[in-house]
Biopython code that builds the backbone (N, CA, C, O; Angstrom):
import numpy as np
from Bio.PDB.StructureBuilder import StructureBuilder

atoms = [
    (1, "UNK", "N", (-0.539, 19.338, -21.139)),
    (1, "UNK", "CA", (-1.028, 18.142, -20.469)),
    (1, "UNK", "C", (-0.496, 16.924, -21.230)),
    (1, "UNK", "O", (-0.499, 16.893, -22.461)),
    (2, "UNK", "N", (-0.052, 15.951, -20.492)),
    (2, "UNK", "CA", (0.483, 14.737, -21.086)),
    (2, "UNK", "C", (-0.646, 13.814, -21.519)),
    (2, "UNK", "O", (-1.657, 13.673, -20.830)),
    (3, "UNK", "N", (-0.455, 13.196, -22.664)),
    (3, "UNK", "CA", (-1.447, 12.232, -23.135)),
    (3, "UNK", "C", (-0.942, 10.823, -22.881)),
    (3, "UNK", "O", (0.238, 10.519, -23.054)),
    (4, "UNK", "N", (-1.847, 9.995, -22.476)),
    (4, "UNK", "CA", (-1.541, 8.590, -22.219)),
    (4, "UNK", "C", (-2.318, 7.781, -23.237)),
    (4, "UNK", "O", (-3.545, 7.858, -23.297)),
    (5, "UNK", "N", (-1.613, 7.017, -24.027)),
    (5, "UNK", "CA", (-2.303, 6.230, -25.051)),
    (5, "UNK", "C", (-1.910, 4.766, -24.939)),
    (5, "UNK", "O", (-1.013, 4.397, -24.181)),
    (6, "UNK", "N", (-2.589, 3.963, -25.698)),
    (6, "UNK", "CA", (-2.359, 2.507, -25.733)),
    (6, "UNK", "C", (-2.571, 1.871, -24.369)),
    (6, "UNK", "O", (-1.880, 0.921, -24.001)),
    (7, "UNK", "N", (-3.527, 2.401, -23.627)),
    (7, "UNK", "CA", (-3.871, 1.848, -22.336)),
    (7, "UNK", "C", (-4.915, 0.755, -22.541)),
    (7, "UNK", "O", (-5.969, 0.997, -23.129)),
    (8, "UNK", "N", (-4.620, -0.429, -22.059)),
    (8, "UNK", "CA", (-5.553, -1.539, -22.222)),
    (8, "UNK", "C", (-6.430, -1.644, -20.976)),
    (8, "UNK", "O", (-5.947, -1.956, -19.888)),
    (9, "UNK", "N", (-7.712, -1.381, -21.149)),
    (9, "UNK", "CA", (-8.675, -1.429, -20.055)),
    (9, "UNK", "C", (-9.655, -2.564, -20.332)),
    (9, "UNK", "O", (-10.218, -2.639, -21.424)),
    (10, "UNK", "N", (-9.864, -3.442, -19.365)),
    (10, "UNK", "CA", (-10.838, -4.523, -19.559)),
    (10, "UNK", "C", (-12.218, -3.950, -19.897)),
    (10, "UNK", "O", (-12.607, -2.890, -19.406)),
    (11, "UNK", "N", (-12.934, -4.670, -20.735)),
    (11, "UNK", "CA", (-14.248, -4.204, -21.203)),
    (11, "UNK", "C", (-15.207, -3.879, -20.062)),
    (11, "UNK", "O", (-15.897, -2.860, -20.099)),
    (12, "UNK", "N", (-15.252, -4.734, -19.060)),
    (12, "UNK", "CA", (-16.182, -4.515, -17.939)),
    (12, "UNK", "C", (-15.830, -3.226, -17.191)),
    (12, "UNK", "O", (-16.720, -2.473, -16.795)),
    (13, "UNK", "N", (-14.548, -2.977, -17.001)),
    (13, "UNK", "CA", (-14.117, -1.761, -16.323)),
    (13, "UNK", "C", (-14.440, -0.528, -17.160)),
    (13, "UNK", "O", (-14.891, 0.488, -16.631)),
    (14, "UNK", "N", (-14.210, -0.621, -18.448)),
    (14, "UNK", "CA", (-14.520, 0.489, -19.353)),
    (14, "UNK", "C", (-16.022, 0.803, -19.314)),
    (14, "UNK", "O", (-16.419, 1.968, -19.298)),
    (15, "UNK", "N", (-16.834, -0.228, -19.299)),
    (15, "UNK", "CA", (-18.289, -0.033, -19.241)),
    (15, "UNK", "C", (-18.690, 0.676, -17.951)),
    (15, "UNK", "O", (-19.548, 1.557, -17.967)),
    (16, "UNK", "N", (-18.074, 0.295, -16.839)),
    (16, "UNK", "CA", (-18.362, 0.958, -15.567)),
    (16, "UNK", "C", (-17.967, 2.432, -15.621)),
    (16, "UNK", "O", (-18.733, 3.297, -15.196)),
    (17, "UNK", "N", (-16.779, 2.717, -16.140)),
    (17, "UNK", "CA", (-16.309, 4.099, -16.241)),
    (17, "UNK", "C", (-17.218, 4.900, -17.174)),
    (17, "UNK", "O", (-17.541, 6.056, -16.901)),
    (18, "UNK", "N", (-17.615, 4.283, -18.250)),
    (18, "UNK", "CA", (-18.503, 4.936, -19.208)),
    (18, "UNK", "C", (-19.831, 5.285, -18.540)),
    (18, "UNK", "O", (-20.356, 6.383, -18.728)),
    (19, "UNK", "N", (-20.365, 4.360, -17.769)),
    (19, "UNK", "CA", (-21.619, 4.608, -17.055)),
    (19, "UNK", "C", (-21.483, 5.732, -16.042)),
    (19, "UNK", "O", (-22.380, 6.564, -15.909)),
    (20, "UNK", "N", (-20.356, 5.761, -15.323)),
    (20, "UNK", "CA", (-20.120, 6.836, -14.360)),
    (20, "UNK", "C", (-20.017, 8.187, -15.073)),
    (20, "UNK", "O", (-20.559, 9.191, -14.610)),
    (21, "UNK", "N", (-19.320, 8.191, -16.192)),
    (21, "UNK", "CA", (-19.157, 9.431, -16.957)),
    (21, "UNK", "C", (-20.514, 9.948, -17.445)),
    (21, "UNK", "O", (-20.797, 11.143, -17.355)),
    (22, "UNK", "N", (-21.340, 9.052, -17.955)),
    (22, "UNK", "CA", (-22.665, 9.456, -18.424)),
    (22, "UNK", "C", (-23.520, 10.008, -17.284)),
    (22, "UNK", "O", (-24.220, 11.006, -17.456)),
    (23, "UNK", "N", (-23.463, 9.361, -16.125)),
    (23, "UNK", "CA", (-24.285, 9.802, -15.000)),
    (23, "UNK", "C", (-23.821, 11.143, -14.428)),
    (23, "UNK", "O", (-24.592, 11.843, -13.772)),
    (24, "UNK", "N", (-22.581, 11.489, -14.675)),
    (24, "UNK", "CA", (-22.051, 12.743, -14.148)),
    (24, "UNK", "C", (-21.848, 13.787, -15.251)),
    (24, "UNK", "O", (-21.235, 14.831, -15.029)),
    (25, "UNK", "N", (-22.364, 13.490, -16.421)),
    (25, "UNK", "CA", (-22.266, 14.394, -17.574)),
    (25, "UNK", "C", (-20.826, 14.825, -17.844)),
    (25, "UNK", "O", (-20.546, 16.002, -18.068)),
    (26, "UNK", "N", (-19.933, 13.859, -17.819)),
    (26, "UNK", "CA", (-18.535, 14.143, -18.123)),
    (26, "UNK", "C", (-18.043, 13.160, -19.173)),
    (26, "UNK", "O", (-18.694, 12.159, -19.471)),
    (27, "UNK", "N", (-16.895, 13.467, -19.716)),
    (27, "UNK", "CA", (-16.320, 12.565, -20.712)),
    (27, "UNK", "C", (-15.647, 11.386, -20.009)),
    (27, "UNK", "O", (-15.387, 11.425, -18.806)),
    (28, "UNK", "N", (-15.379, 10.365, -20.767)),
    (28, "UNK", "CA", (-14.680, 9.201, -20.203)),
    (28, "UNK", "C", (-13.301, 9.622, -19.723)),
    (28, "UNK", "O", (-12.848, 9.185, -18.665)),
    (29, "UNK", "N", (-12.636, 10.466, -20.491)),
    (29, "UNK", "CA", (-11.317, 10.964, -20.104)),
    (29, "UNK", "C", (-11.386, 11.705, -18.765)),
    (29, "UNK", "O", (-10.568, 11.463, -17.878)),
    (30, "UNK", "N", (-12.359, 12.606, -18.619)),
    (30, "UNK", "CA", (-12.512, 13.344, -17.362)),
    (30, "UNK", "C", (-12.786, 12.396, -16.197)),
    (30, "UNK", "O", (-12.280, 12.588, -15.091)),
    (31, "UNK", "N", (-13.581, 11.388, -16.458)),
    (31, "UNK", "CA", (-13.914, 10.425, -15.400)),
    (31, "UNK", "C", (-12.683, 9.633, -14.978)),
    (31, "UNK", "O", (-12.474, 9.398, -13.788)),
    (32, "UNK", "N", (-11.877, 9.226, -15.936)),
    (32, "UNK", "CA", (-10.656, 8.475, -15.620)),
    (32, "UNK", "C", (-9.699, 9.347, -14.810)),
    (32, "UNK", "O", (-9.109, 8.879, -13.837)),
    (33, "UNK", "N", (-9.543, 10.603, -15.203)),
    (33, "UNK", "CA", (-8.668, 11.515, -14.470)),
    (33, "UNK", "C", (-9.192, 11.712, -13.046)),
    (33, "UNK", "O", (-8.410, 11.716, -12.095)),
    (34, "UNK", "N", (-10.498, 11.874, -12.895)),
    (34, "UNK", "CA", (-11.108, 12.037, -11.572)),
    (34, "UNK", "C", (-10.857, 10.808, -10.702)),
    (34, "UNK", "O", (-10.490, 10.932, -9.534)),
    (35, "UNK", "N", (-11.056, 9.634, -11.271)),
    (35, "UNK", "CA", (-10.843, 8.396, -10.518)),
    (35, "UNK", "C", (-9.380, 8.227, -10.117)),
    (35, "UNK", "O", (-9.086, 7.813, -8.995)),
    (36, "UNK", "N", (-8.472, 8.543, -11.020)),
    (36, "UNK", "CA", (-7.047, 8.450, -10.700)),
    (36, "UNK", "C", (-6.670, 9.431, -9.600)),
    (36, "UNK", "O", (-5.912, 9.088, -8.693)),
    (37, "UNK", "N", (-7.197, 10.654, -9.676)),
    (37, "UNK", "CA", (-6.902, 11.651, -8.649)),
    (37, "UNK", "C", (-7.425, 11.212, -7.288)),
    (37, "UNK", "O", (-6.739, 11.376, -6.278)),
    (38, "UNK", "N", (-8.621, 10.662, -7.252)),
    (38, "UNK", "CA", (-9.183, 10.159, -5.990)),
    (38, "UNK", "C", (-8.313, 9.051, -5.410)),
    (38, "UNK", "O", (-8.035, 9.021, -4.211)),
    (39, "UNK", "N", (-7.889, 8.144, -6.280)),
    (39, "UNK", "CA", (-7.040, 7.040, -5.819)),
    (39, "UNK", "C", (-5.724, 7.563, -5.250)),
    (39, "UNK", "O", (-5.249, 7.075, -4.225)),
    (40, "UNK", "N", (-5.139, 8.552, -5.912)),
    (40, "UNK", "CA", (-3.890, 9.132, -5.416)),
    (40, "UNK", "C", (-4.103, 9.866, -4.097)),
    (40, "UNK", "O", (-3.260, 9.786, -3.204)),
    (41, "UNK", "N", (-5.204, 10.572, -3.967)),
    (41, "UNK", "CA", (-5.517, 11.273, -2.716)),
    (41, "UNK", "C", (-5.687, 10.288, -1.566)),
    (41, "UNK", "O", (-5.180, 10.514, -0.468)),
    (42, "UNK", "N", (-6.394, 9.204, -1.817)),
    (42, "UNK", "CA", (-6.611, 8.184, -0.786)),
    (42, "UNK", "C", (-5.286, 7.552, -0.379)),
    (42, "UNK", "O", (-5.047, 7.323, 0.807)),
    (43, "UNK", "N", (-4.427, 7.268, -1.348)),
    (43, "UNK", "CA", (-3.120, 6.671, -1.036)),
    (43, "UNK", "C", (-2.254, 7.641, -0.245)),
    (43, "UNK", "O", (-1.562, 7.228, 0.686)),
    (44, "UNK", "N", (-2.280, 8.921, -0.598)),
    (44, "UNK", "CA", (-1.509, 9.918, 0.150)),
    (44, "UNK", "C", (-2.011, 10.011, 1.586)),
    (44, "UNK", "O", (-1.214, 10.125, 2.517)),
    (45, "UNK", "N", (-3.321, 9.965, 1.769)),
    (45, "UNK", "CA", (-3.903, 10.004, 3.115)),
    (45, "UNK", "C", (-3.504, 8.759, 3.903)),
    (45, "UNK", "O", (-3.186, 8.850, 5.089)),
    (46, "UNK", "N", (-3.520, 7.609, 3.256)),
    (46, "UNK", "CA", (-3.137, 6.362, 3.924)),
    (46, "UNK", "C", (-1.678, 6.417, 4.379)),
    (46, "UNK", "O", (-1.353, 6.002, 5.492)),
    (47, "UNK", "N", (-0.807, 6.929, 3.515)),
    (47, "UNK", "CA", (0.605, 7.032, 3.867)),
    (47, "UNK", "C", (0.817, 8.027, 5.005)),
    (47, "UNK", "O", (1.652, 7.803, 5.881)),
    (48, "UNK", "N", (0.069, 9.115, 4.991)),
    (48, "UNK", "CA", (0.162, 10.110, 6.057)),
    (48, "UNK", "C", (-0.273, 9.510, 7.388)),
    (48, "UNK", "O", (0.382, 9.721, 8.408)),
    (49, "UNK", "N", (-1.362, 8.772, 7.383)),
    (49, "UNK", "CA", (-1.844, 8.126, 8.601)),
    (49, "UNK", "C", (-0.842, 7.087, 9.103)),
    (49, "UNK", "O", (-0.612, 6.973, 10.307)),
    (50, "UNK", "N", (-0.256, 6.341, 8.191)),
    (50, "UNK", "CA", (0.735, 5.338, 8.582)),
    (50, "UNK", "C", (1.942, 6.009, 9.221)),
    (50, "UNK", "O", (2.487, 5.496, 10.199)),
    (51, "UNK", "N", (2.366, 7.144, 8.685)),
    (51, "UNK", "CA", (3.500, 7.890, 9.233)),
    (51, "UNK", "C", (3.163, 8.408, 10.630)),
    (51, "UNK", "O", (3.991, 8.325, 11.537)),
    (52, "UNK", "N", (1.960, 8.938, 10.808)),
    (52, "UNK", "CA", (1.541, 9.433, 12.120)),
    (52, "UNK", "C", (1.527, 8.299, 13.140)),
    (52, "UNK", "O", (2.008, 8.464, 14.260)),
    (53, "UNK", "N", (0.979, 7.154, 12.756)),
    (53, "UNK", "CA", (0.945, 6.005, 13.664)),
    (53, "UNK", "C", (2.348, 5.513, 14.005)),
    (53, "UNK", "O", (2.614, 5.119, 15.140)),
    (54, "UNK", "N", (3.232, 5.536, 13.031)),
    (54, "UNK", "CA", (4.616, 5.134, 13.266)),
    (54, "UNK", "C", (5.285, 6.104, 14.244)),
    (54, "UNK", "O", (5.997, 5.675, 15.152)),
    (55, "UNK", "N", (5.061, 7.400, 14.063)),
    (55, "UNK", "CA", (5.622, 8.396, 14.972)),
    (55, "UNK", "C", (5.103, 8.214, 16.392)),
    (55, "UNK", "O", (5.862, 8.322, 17.355)),
    (56, "UNK", "N", (3.802, 7.936, 16.522)),
    (56, "UNK", "CA", (3.209, 7.704, 17.835)),
    (56, "UNK", "C", (3.838, 6.480, 18.488)),
    (56, "UNK", "O", (4.175, 6.501, 19.672)),
    (57, "UNK", "N", (3.991, 5.429, 17.718)),
    (57, "UNK", "CA", (4.572, 4.196, 18.255)),
    (57, "UNK", "C", (6.003, 4.427, 18.724)),
    (57, "UNK", "O", (6.401, 3.928, 19.777)),
    (58, "UNK", "N", (6.783, 5.186, 17.942)),
    (58, "UNK", "CA", (8.174, 5.443, 18.310)),
    (58, "UNK", "C", (8.279, 6.366, 19.521)),
    (58, "UNK", "O", (9.242, 6.277, 20.283)),
    (59, "UNK", "N", (7.307, 7.242, 19.705)),
    (59, "UNK", "CA", (7.335, 8.186, 20.817)),
    (59, "UNK", "C", (6.755, 7.592, 22.099)),
    (59, "UNK", "O", (6.844, 8.207, 23.161)),
    (60, "UNK", "N", (6.174, 6.424, 22.008)),
    (60, "UNK", "CA", (5.549, 5.797, 23.177)),
    (60, "UNK", "C", (6.591, 5.552, 24.267)),
    (60, "UNK", "O", (7.688, 5.060, 24.003)),
    (61, "UNK", "N", (6.224, 5.904, 25.479)),
    (61, "UNK", "CA", (7.125, 5.710, 26.614)),
    (61, "UNK", "C", (7.107, 4.250, 27.027)),
    (61, "UNK", "O", (6.051, 3.621, 27.086)),
    (62, "UNK", "N", (8.264, 3.730, 27.306)),
    (62, "UNK", "CA", (8.344, 2.370, 27.848)),
    (62, "UNK", "C", (9.133, 2.439, 29.147)),
    (62, "UNK", "O", (10.159, 3.115, 29.217)),
    (63, "UNK", "N", (8.667, 1.755, 30.159)),
    (63, "UNK", "CA", (9.363, 1.800, 31.444)),
    (63, "UNK", "C", (10.712, 1.078, 31.354)),
    (63, "UNK", "O", (10.895, 0.200, 30.510)),
    (64, "UNK", "N", (11.640, 1.446, 32.213)),
    (64, "UNK", "CA", (12.921, 0.740, 32.213)),
    (64, "UNK", "C", (12.731, -0.721, 32.610)),
    (64, "UNK", "O", (11.750, -1.073, 33.266)),
    (65, "UNK", "N", (13.651, -1.541, 32.217)),
    (65, "UNK", "CA", (13.539, -2.985, 32.456)),
    (65, "UNK", "C", (13.493, -3.322, 33.941)),
    (65, "UNK", "O", (12.921, -4.344, 34.320)),
    (66, "UNK", "N", (14.082, -2.487, 34.783)),
    (66, "UNK", "CA", (14.125, -2.801, 36.214)),
    (66, "UNK", "C", (12.883, -2.305, 36.960)),
    (66, "UNK", "O", (12.754, -2.566, 38.156)),
    (67, "UNK", "N", (11.982, -1.611, 36.301)),
    (67, "UNK", "CA", (10.770, -1.089, 36.951)),
    (67, "UNK", "C", (9.830, -2.238, 37.299)),
    (67, "UNK", "O", (9.626, -3.142, 36.488)),
    (68, "UNK", "N", (9.255, -2.206, 38.507)),
    (68, "UNK", "CA", (8.317, -3.272, 38.877)),
    (68, "UNK", "C", (7.001, -3.111, 38.110)),
    (68, "UNK", "O", (6.638, -2.010, 37.696)),
    (69, "UNK", "N", (6.320, -4.198, 37.936)),
    (69, "UNK", "CA", (5.038, -4.129, 37.228)),
    (69, "UNK", "C", (3.965, -3.562, 38.161)),
    (69, "UNK", "O", (4.162, -3.486, 39.374)),
    (70, "UNK", "N", (2.845, -3.172, 37.587)),
    (70, "UNK", "CA", (1.786, -2.498, 38.342)),
    (70, "UNK", "C", (1.178, -3.393, 39.421)),
    (70, "UNK", "O", (0.795, -2.903, 40.483)),
    (71, "UNK", "N", (1.089, -4.671, 39.168)),
    (71, "UNK", "CA", (0.512, -5.589, 40.161)),
    (71, "UNK", "C", (1.390, -5.613, 41.407)),
    (71, "UNK", "O", (0.877, -5.566, 42.525)),
    (72, "UNK", "N", (2.683, -5.684, 41.232)),
    (72, "UNK", "CA", (3.615, -5.686, 42.360)),
    (72, "UNK", "C", (3.499, -4.390, 43.152)),
    (72, "UNK", "O", (3.480, -4.413, 44.383)),
    (73, "UNK", "N", (3.420, -3.265, 42.454)),
    (73, "UNK", "CA", (3.284, -1.973, 43.127)),
    (73, "UNK", "C", (1.990, -1.900, 43.936)),
    (73, "UNK", "O", (2.003, -1.440, 45.077)),
    (74, "UNK", "N", (0.879, -2.346, 43.364)),
    (74, "UNK", "CA", (-0.399, -2.338, 44.085)),
    (74, "UNK", "C", (-0.357, -3.222, 45.320)),
    (74, "UNK", "O", (-0.899, -2.860, 46.363)),
    (75, "UNK", "N", (0.279, -4.371, 45.209)),
    (75, "UNK", "CA", (0.387, -5.266, 46.372)),
    (75, "UNK", "C", (1.204, -4.617, 47.486)),
    (75, "UNK", "O", (0.872, -4.750, 48.664)),
    (76, "UNK", "N", (2.273, -3.913, 47.109)),
    (76, "UNK", "CA", (3.084, -3.224, 48.111)),
    (76, "UNK", "C", (2.280, -2.117, 48.777)),
    (76, "UNK", "O", (2.322, -1.972, 49.999)),
    (77, "UNK", "N", (1.545, -1.331, 47.988)),
    (77, "UNK", "CA", (0.750, -0.229, 48.522)),
    (77, "UNK", "C", (-0.332, -0.755, 49.467)),
    (77, "UNK", "O", (-0.575, -0.168, 50.522)),
    (78, "UNK", "N", (-0.972, -1.843, 49.097)),
    (78, "UNK", "CA", (-2.081, -2.389, 49.886)),
    (78, "UNK", "C", (-1.614, -3.308, 51.014)),
    (78, "UNK", "O", (-2.417, -3.762, 51.830)),
    (79, "UNK", "N", (-0.310, -3.576, 51.051)),
    (79, "UNK", "CA", (0.249, -4.380, 52.138)),
    (79, "UNK", "C", (0.041, -5.870, 51.981)),
    (79, "UNK", "O", (0.052, -6.600, 52.973)),
    (80, "UNK", "N", (-0.148, -6.337, 50.761)),
    (80, "UNK", "CA", (-0.299, -7.780, 50.540)),
    (80, "UNK", "C", (1.060, -8.415, 50.427)),
    (80, "UNK", "O", (1.966, -7.876, 49.792)),
    (81, "UNK", "N", (1.192, -9.564, 51.048)),
    (81, "UNK", "CA", (2.421, -10.353, 50.915)),
    (81, "UNK", "C", (2.054, -11.717, 50.351)),
    (81, "UNK", "O", (1.618, -12.599, 51.090)),
    (82, "UNK", "N", (2.221, -11.890, 49.083)),
    (82, "UNK", "CA", (1.935, -13.206, 48.459)),
    (82, "UNK", "C", (3.210, -13.855, 48.075)),
    (82, "UNK", "O", (3.201, -14.963, 47.537)),
]
sb = StructureBuilder()
sb.init_structure("model")
sb.init_model(0)
sb.init_chain("A")
sb.init_seg("    ")
for serial, (resi, resn, name, xyz) in enumerate(atoms, 1):
    if name == "N":
        sb.init_residue(resn, " ", resi, " ")
    sb.init_atom(name, np.array(xyz, "f"), 0.0, 1.0, " ", f" {name:<3s}", serial, name[0])
structure = sb.get_structure()
């Protein structure tokens, strides 16, 4: 396992992590690793969702430029001449 040292953490953030570690009966190191893993999981999920949305957008059907709009089609079907 790789060790990370000389990491500067603001005091307030360290206190929060320390409190979380105490409440979950884990070490500060374990808590930091857990928090980092959660953050990475959330980011991976966000990227996956963004990719899915991009694929959906690219696969969306668009009518040809010469196709009449729906209002025009409805008027023709209903026999309106405006």
